[in-house]
C-alpha positions in Angstrom: 75.6 0.4 54.9 72.5 2.1 53.5 71.2 4.9 55.8 67.5 5.7 56.2 66.1 8.3 53.8 65.8 11.9 55.1 62.2 12.6 56.0 62.6 16.2 55.0 63.8 15.2 51.5 60.8 12.8 51.2 58.4 15.6 52.2 59.9 18.0 49.6 59.7 15.3 46.9 56.1 14.6 47.6 55.2 18.3 47.6 57.0 18.8 44.3 55.4 15.7 42.7 51.9 16.8 43.8 52.5 20.4 42.7 53.9 19.3 39.4 56.2 22.3 39.7 59.4 23.0 41.6 58.5 26.7 41.8 55.0 26.0 43.2 56.6 23.6 45.7 59.2 26.2 46.7 56.4 28.8 47.3 54.3 26.4 49.4 57.3 25.3 51.5 58.8 28.8 51.8 62.0 27.7 50.1 63.9 28.8 47.0 63.5 26.9 43.8 67.3 26.0 43.6 67.0 24.5 47.1 64.1 22.3 46.0 66.1 21.2 42.9 69.2 20.4 45.0 67.2 18.4 47.5 65.5 16.4 44.7 68.8 15.8 43.0 70.5 14.6 46.2 67.6 12.2 46.7 67.9 10.9 43.2 71.7 10.4 43.7 71.0 8.5 47.0 68.5 6.3 45.3 70.5 5.8 42.1 67.7 6.7 39.7 65.8 9.6 38.2 62.5 10.5 39.9 61.6 13.4 37.6 61.9 14.0 33.8 63.0 17.6 33.5 63.0 17.9 29.7 59.6 19.7 29.5 58.4 23.0 30.9 57.3 21.3 34.1 59.0 18.3 35.7 57.1 15.1 35.3 57.5 11.9 37.4 59.3 9.0 35.8 57.7 5.5 36.1 60.1 4.9 39.0 59.2 8.3 40.5 55.4 7.4 40.4 56.1 4.1 42.3 58.3 5.9 44.8 55.7 8.6 45.4 53.3 6.0 46.8 56.0 4.6 49.1 57.1 8.1 50.2 53.5 9.0 51.1 53.1 5.8 53.1 56.4 6.5 55.0 55.4 10.1 55.8 51.9 9.0 56.9 53.4 6.4 59.2 55.8 9.0 60.7 52.9 11.4 61.3 50.8 8.7 62.9 53.7 7.8 65.3 54.1 11.5 66.2 50.4 11.8 66.9 50.4 8.6 69.0 53.3 9.9 71.1 51.6 13.2 71.6 48.4 11.5 72.7 50.4 9.3 75.1 52.1 12.3 76.6 48.8 14.1 77.1 47.0 11.1 78.6 49.7 10.4 81.1 50.8 6.9 82.5 49.5 3.8 80.7 49.3 0.2 81.8 49.7 -3.0 79.9 48.6 -6.3 81.3 49.9 -9.6 79.9 50.2 -13.2 80.8 53.4 -15.3 80.8 55.1 -18.1 82.8 57.0 -17.6 86.0 60.1 -18.8 84.2 59.7 -16.0 81.6 59.5 -13.5 84.4 62.8 -14.9 85.8 64.8 -15.3 82.6 63.8 -12.7 80.0 61.0 -10.3 81.1 63.4 -8.2 83.1 65.5 -7.3 80.0 62.4 -6.6 78.0 61.0 -4.4 80.7 64.3 -2.4 81.0 64.4 -1.8 77.3 60.7 -0.8 77.2 61.1 1.6 80.1 63.6 3.6 78.2 60.9 4.5 75.6 57.9 4.6 78.0 59.2 5.4 81.6 55.7 6.1 82.8 54.1 2.9 81.6 53.0 0.4 84.2 53.3 -3.4 83.9 51.0 -6.0 85.3 51.8 -9.6 84.8 49.5 -12.6 85.2 51.6 -15.7 85.9 50.2 -18.4 83.6 51.5 -21.2 81.5 49.9 -22.1 78.2 47.0 -23.0 77.7 45.8 -20.9 80.7 47.7 -17.8 79.3 45.8 -18.1 76.0 42.5 -18.5 77.8 43.1 -15.2 79.6 43.7 -13.5 76.3 40.5 -15.1 74.9 38.5 -13.9 77.9 40.0 -10.4 77.6 41.5 -10.5 81.1 44.9 -9.6 79.7 46.0 -7.6 76.7 48.3 -10.3 75.3 50.3 -13.3 76.3 53.9 -14.4 75.8 53.6 -18.1 75.8 54.0 -21.4 74.0 52.2 -22.1 70.8 49.6 -24.9 71.4 49.6 -28.1 69.3 46.1 -27.4 68.0 44.9 -24.2 66.2 43.3 -21.6 68.4 40.6 -19.8 66.6 40.2 -16.1 67.3 43.8 -15.4 68.3 46.7 -13.9 66.4 50.0 -15.6 67.3 53.3 -14.0 66.3 56.2 -16.4 66.6 59.1 -15.1 68.6 61.6 -17.9 69.1 62.0 -21.6 69.3 63.6 -23.7 72.0 64.4 -27.3 72.8 63.2 -29.6 75.6 66.0 -31.7 77.1 66.1 -34.9 79.1 68.4 -34.2 82.0 70.3 -36.5 84.3 73.2 -36.3 86.8 76.7 -36.7 85.3 77.0 -39.9 87.5 73.8 -41.4 86.1 74.4 -44.9 84.7 72.7 -43.9 81.4 75.6 -41.5 80.7 77.8 -44.6 80.2 75.6 -46.4 77.8 75.8 -46.1 74.1 72.1 -47.2 73.8 69.5 -47.1 76.5 67.0 -49.9 76.4 63.4 -49.0 75.7 62.2 -50.7 78.9 64.5 -48.6 81.0 63.3 -45.4 79.4 59.7 -46.3 80.0 60.3 -47.4 83.6 62.2 -44.2 84.6 60.7 -41.4 86.7 60.4 -38.1 84.9 60.2 -34.7 86.7 58.0 -32.2 85.0 56.3 -28.9 86.1 52.7 -29.9 85.2 50.6 -32.4 83.2 48.2 -29.6 82.3 50.4 -27.4 80.2 51.5 -27.3 76.6 55.0 -28.5 77.4 53.7 -31.8 78.7 51.5 -32.3 75.6 54.6 -31.7 73.3 56.6 -34.1 75.4 54.0 -36.8 75.2 53.7 -36.4 71.5 57.4 -36.7 70.9 57.7 -39.8 73.1 54.8 -41.4 71.3 56.3 -40.7 67.9 59.4 -42.7 69.2 57.1 -45.5 70.4 57.9 -44.7 74.1 55.3 -44.6 76.8 56.6 -43.8 80.2 54.1 -44.0 83.1 55.8 -42.1 85.9 55.6 -38.3 85.6 56.2 -36.5 88.8 55.0 -32.9 89.0 57.2 -30.4 90.7 56.0 -26.8 90.8 59.5 -25.3 91.1 62.1 -25.6 88.4 64.9 -25.6 91.0 63.4 -28.8 92.5 63.5 -30.5 89.1 67.1 -29.6 88.7 68.1 -30.8 92.2 66.1 -34.1 91.9 67.9 -34.7 88.6 71.3 -33.9 90.0 70.7 -36.4 92.9 70.1 -39.2 90.4 66.4 -39.7 91.4 65.0 -39.5 87.9 65.0 -37.6 84.6 64.4 -33.9 84.5 62.6 -32.4 81.6 63.4 -28.7 81.1 64.1 -26.2 78.3 67.7 -25.8 77.2 67.9 -22.1 78.3 66.8 -23.0 81.8 69.8 -25.3 82.4 72.5 -23.5 80.3 74.7 -23.0 83.4 74.3 -26.5 84.8 75.1 -28.1 81.4 78.2 -25.8 81.0 79.5 -26.8 84.5 78.7 -30.5 84.0 76.2 -30.6 86.9 73.6 -32.0 84.5 73.9 -34.0 81.3 71.4 -33.9 78.4 70.6 -37.3 76.9 68.9 -37.9 73.5 66.2 -40.4 74.5 64.2 -39.7 71.3 65.7 -39.5 67.8 64.3 -36.1 67.0 64.7 -32.8 68.8 61.7 -31.8 70.9 61.0 -28.2 70.0 58.6 -25.6 71.3 57.5 -22.3 69.7 57.0 -19.2 71.8 54.4 -16.7 70.5 53.1 -13.2 71.2 49.3 -13.9 71.3 46.5 -11.4 71.2 42.8 -11.3 70.3 42.1 -11.3 66.6 40.4 -8.1 65.4 42.0 -5.9 68.1 44.5 -3.3 67.0 47.6 -3.2 69.1 48.3 0.1 70.8 51.6 1.9 70.4 52.8 0.5 73.7 51.9 -3.1 72.8 53.4 -2.8 69.3 56.6 -1.4 70.8 56.7 -4.3 73.3 56.1 -6.8 70.5 59.0 -5.4 68.4 61.3 -5.6 71.4 60.3 -9.3 71.9 61.0 -10.0 68.2 64.4 -8.3 68.4 65.7 -9.4 71.8 64.3 -12.9 72.5 65.7 -14.8 69.5 69.2 -13.6 70.4 68.8 -14.1 74.2 67.1 -17.5 74.0 68.8 -18.9 70.9 
């Protein structure tokens, strides 16, 4: 396993390279010249290449050393910026971030993100606007929230940056006693005449569902809107129709056999979740940290 480079060694290397002299670097850093030489040598051993040509009177950067100098400067500049940002946050006191996401997100994965985030920023306050896509994206566009964790729409949204976080599947769910579970093939007519329980006809999930059904030449007419996910599960368990929910929402029910997923269309119905914010706006340190947590935690948790 390769460990991160020592920032102190990077700083000494940059100083020596800019001074074009180990003795000058030692003087400016209040170190001995042998200490400078040992640090550079250790860095070269760690990288597995020579950074300086020491044959002449003054050490000169090798071609690799010149390339590495630019990288080292960028790393040190980033570290300095992070330090300044942290100091500014400490001086300014508690901060607040406001974002939009669905009520299901709040139930299933926002708590873990919040817990991890609070370890780094215990004084930061959260405000969440419950909203499914496309309303969540509209709140971002209107600058009513800082960002949104929501579904990627089928059509391109101009003026927004969308960072993909994870992908999930929509499932058709029935009771384990439903007659379809005993059929090798379900007639098209039966699929189209069934009742489908959904959360809303005005969100991105329904648009994705309709598109997938149409691609399979299926055109059901009965979509029953139920605001609560629990209601969709219960109606499906009672055999009153077909529930349409994401796989991670019904993981326990599928495992216990209370619900069964049926492949009513040939292809998987997939959705993409994104972190969306206004184009041209630089994310704050708080927002960038939260985004990185989303990218790290959500693919594992929701996969």
